[in-house]
Every structure is written in structure tokens, then in C-alpha cells.
N, C-alpha and C positions, 0 to 999 in steps of 0.2 A: 565189910561195908556192902550194903545192898546194891545190886546192879541196877542201873537206870534202865527202865523198860522203854523200848522204841515206841514212838507214836507217829501219827499221820503227818506231823510237821517235820519229821526227820528227813534229811536229804543226804545224798552221798557225802557232801562236804561236811555236814554236821556229824555223820557217823565216823568219818575219818578223824575228825577232831577228837571225838569221844574215845576212839581207839588209841590215839596218841596219848591222851591223858592217862588212860588206864595202863598203857605200856610203861610210861614213866613212873607211875605209882608202883607197879610191880618191880621195876628196876630199883626204886627207892627201898622197898621192903627187902629185896634181896641183898642190897648193900648194907643195910642196917643189920641184918642177920649175920652177914659175913664179918662185920666189925665186932660182933660179940659184945664183950664188956668194954670195948674201947670207946673213947669219947667220940661222939658224932655231933659236933656243934652245928653242922649244916642241916641236920635232920628237921628241926622245927621250921626252918626257913623254907626248905623244899616242900614240906607238907602244907605250909600256909599258902605257898604259891599254887600248888595243885588244887587246894580247896577253893581258892579264889578263881582259878580257871574253871573249875566245875560249876561254880555259882554263875560265872559269866555266861557259860553255855545255857544254863537254865534261864537266864535273863535275856537270851537272844543276842548277846554281845560276843560274836565270834572273834572279832578283832582283839578285844580285851582278853579273851580266853587264850588266844595264841600267844599274846605278850606274856601272860603269867606262866604259861606252859614253858616257853623258852627260858624264862627266869628260873623255873624249877630245874630244868636241865642243867643250867649253868651252876646251880648250887651243888649238883651231883658231881661236878668235876673235882670238888674237894676230896672226894673219896677215891679218885683214880690213882692207880699205882704208876710207876715210871713207864711201863710198857703201854698202858692205856693212854697216858698223856702223849707219848710220842706218836702212837698210831692216830690219835685224834688230831694232833697238830698237822700231820701229813694230809689227812682228809680235809681239814680246814684250808690248808694252802692250795690244794687242788681245786676246791670249790671257789676259793677267792680268785684264782687265776682264770677260772671259767666264767664267773658271774659278776665280779666286781670291777669297777673302773674308778679312775680319779683318786681322790685323797683316801678313800676307804681302803682301796687296794694297796696303796702305798703304806698305809698305817698297819694293816695286817701283815704285809710283807716284812715290815720293820720289826713287828712284835714277834713274828714266827719266822725267823730266817731259816733257809734250807739247811745251812750248815750246823744249826743247833742240834745237839744230841737229844736232850730231853728238856722241853720247856717247863717252866714253873706253872703252877696252877693259875697265878695271877695273869700271866701272859695268855694262857689258854682261854681263860674267862673273858679277857678283854677282846681277843680276836673273835670269839664267838658272839660277843655282844655287838661288835661292829657289823657282823654278818646279819644277825637277827634284826638289828635296827634298820638295816638297808631293806630287808624283805618286808618288815612291818610298814615302813614308809611306802613301799611299792603297793602293797595291798590296801593300805589306807587310801591312797590316791585312786586305786581302782574302785574302792567302795564309794568314794565321793563321786566319781564319774558315773557309777551305776545309779546313784540317787538322782543325778542330773538327767540321766537318760530316761528315767521313769517319767519325767515331765514332758518328754518329747512327743509321745503319741498324739496328744491333743493338738500340739502346734503343727506337726507334720500332717496330721489328718485334715486340719483346717486349710493348710496350703493346697492339698490335693483337691479338696472341695472347691476352693477358690479358683484353681486352674480349670476345673471342669465348668464352673459357672462362667468364667471368662471366655472359654472356648465356645460355649453355647451362645453367649451374648454377642461375641464378635463374628460368629458364623453367619449372621444376617448380612454382613458386608465382608465376604471372603477376601476381597482385595486389600483390606486394611488389617487383616488378622495376621498376627505373627505365630499363632498357634495352629496345630492340626485341627481339623474338624472334630467336633465332640466325640463321635464314635471312634475315630482313629486315636484320639488322645486317650480315651478310656482304655482302648486295647493296649496302647503303649504302657499306660500305668499298670495294667494287669500283668502284662508280660514282664515288666520290671519287678513287680512284686513276686511273680512266679520264679524268676531267676534268683531273687533273694531267698525265697523259700527253699529252693534246691541247695543254695549255699549253706543255709542253716542245717538242712538235713545232712549234708556231707560233713559239716563240722561236728554235728552230734555223733556221727559215726567215726569221728577222728580221721576223716579222709581229707580234711582241709583245716588250716590253722588260721584263717583270716578273721573269723568272727571273734570280737573282743571277749575276754573272759568275763566281763561284767554282764553280758547278756545271758542271765541265768533263768529268771522267772518269766511268766507269761507277759507281764507288762514290758520288761526289757526286750524280750524277743520280738514283741509286736512292732518294735521300732524298725527292725531290719526290713520287712516288706515295704513299709512306708518310705524308708530311705531308698530302697531299690526302685520303687515306683518313680520317685522324683529324680533319681539318678538317670533312669531310662529316658525321661523327658529331656533332661539337660543334654544327654549324649545325642539324642535324635536331633535336637536343635543345632548342636555344634556340627553334626554330620551334614545337615542341610545348609549350614552357613557357608560352606566352601572355604573356611579358614584353614582346614587341614586337608591333606591329600587322602580323604576318605570318601569313597564313592557311595552315593545313595541313589541307585538306579530305579528303585521302586519301593513300594511299601514292604515287600518281603525283606529287603535288606534293612530297612528301618526297624522292622519288627525284630530282626536278628540282633541289631544293635541294642534294642531295648532289653532283650533278654540278657545280653552280655553286661549291659550297664547295671542291671539289677543284681546279677550274679557276683560280680567282682567289686569289692569295696575299694580296690586300688586303681581299677581301670579309669574311673571318672577323675580321680586325682591327677593321674598322669595325662589324661586327655586335656583337662583344663590347663595344666601347666604348659603343655605344648601349644594350646590355643592362645594362651597369654603371651608366649614368646612370638607367635605369629603376628598377633596384634601389635606388639612392640616394634617388630621389624617393619610392618606396614606404616606405622606412625612415623 
């Protein structure tokens, strides 16, 4: 079979998927050769799943490709000998204990008990199916979240513009304004965006794990600076409100809060939770 040539649309994720498909295809060929003249009823099913996975990649459906690739791997379990089934069962149990919770973990534990010597093919396939289904659900939800995030830049950008217009309009009467003056507000927004940019850079270098996995392309990544900018404004407002024991002795501290608010995607959540508790106590 001719090798698929890389193109400008390939990404590390796509290349990893193609590598996985090719690896399973080679494993399939090796197992068919090892079987010799023996009956291999699983062969056409595994081949069909791999072909469907490859077509899904061509169609840009990575989620579908992974689903069919996992199915192909499960068909190969029918070719495993006793030692391979036992080794695979131990790996599945370790992965289950580490990554699964709830009813799926209980089900895999029941299907592959630790005291079992060699599990049957059916038990192995069922346990692997439960694991695959869990991860497919997780990545499906991440993909859906990513699609929603792609719609956010316009909304968040509009909010930033409205904030600046509001600050400019209210600056004519500083006594009634709840916002910083326009120049200071713009600086806070920029510092928050800068903090978010640093966070993105560190995440890309694998020095931080806070940026969601769905932020992959330009559109998705552009959301982070906007979120950072708005987070900086909210953090500065809370700092000035006196609800929490956070001192804001001057603009320098406010600007530092702005950078921190843009950098950390968890700081604002914790701050608002603390402010909510403070308001409840005062009420």
C-alpha cells in the first residue's frame, strides 16, 4: 500500500494518528503471517476497521478515525496467545486503576479480577472496549468544547471594546464611574492579555498544564488573551472593592494583580469564590 505523503495540513496530532494506524496495520500483517494457513476469521474485520480509520483521517474526522482504530486493535486480541492475554490484562487493570472511576472501573475490575490466571478473549475485549469508550467520550466532549470556544473571540472582543467605550464615556464624570480611567483600563487589559500570553508560551513549552487541551489552533488560542484581559479587570475591581484582605496601595500593585489575573486561569475562580463567601457573610 502506498504511503500517504505529508502535507501542509498535517499536525503533530494527525501524524501521531497516522502512525498509530500504520503500526496496527503492520501488527495485523505480522499476525496473519504468523498464523500461516490457520484460520484467521478476525482478519477481514480488522482490515475493514483500519480502512475506515484511514478514510476518516482523509475526511478530517479524527474522532471517527480513533474509534475505528481502537476497534481494529480489539479484533487483534483474537490472535493473542495465553501469555499475551495475561500481559494485556495486567496492563488494562493498571490503566483502569489509574484513570477510571465509577461504574466503568467497577465493571473492568469485575471482568478482569487480579486473581485470574489467564482471561478469555471476550473478557479482554470487553475491558478494552470500556476503556476505549471512556476516552472517546472524553475527547468528544473536548472537541465539542473546542467548537464552542471558537465562537468566543467575537463575544469577548466585543466585551473588551464595550468596557473601553464605557470607561471613556464615564470618564467625563469620574465621581460616578466604577471603572478605571480609559488609559489605565487599557493598560490593565493589555497586562492581563500579556499574562495570558506568557501562560500560553509556558504551556506550549510544557512548563505549565493549565491551558485546556482544546486550545490548539489560532482561533482557539486567541481566546486566552481576551479571557486574560477580562480576568485582569475583574481581579482589579475586586482588589479595589475591599471585600478581601488584598491591598491595592497604588497603580503598581493593581498592574501586578492584572498580570497575575491574566496569567493564572485558576486565580480568578478562587478569588471570586472567596469574594462570594465574603459577600454572604456581610449579608
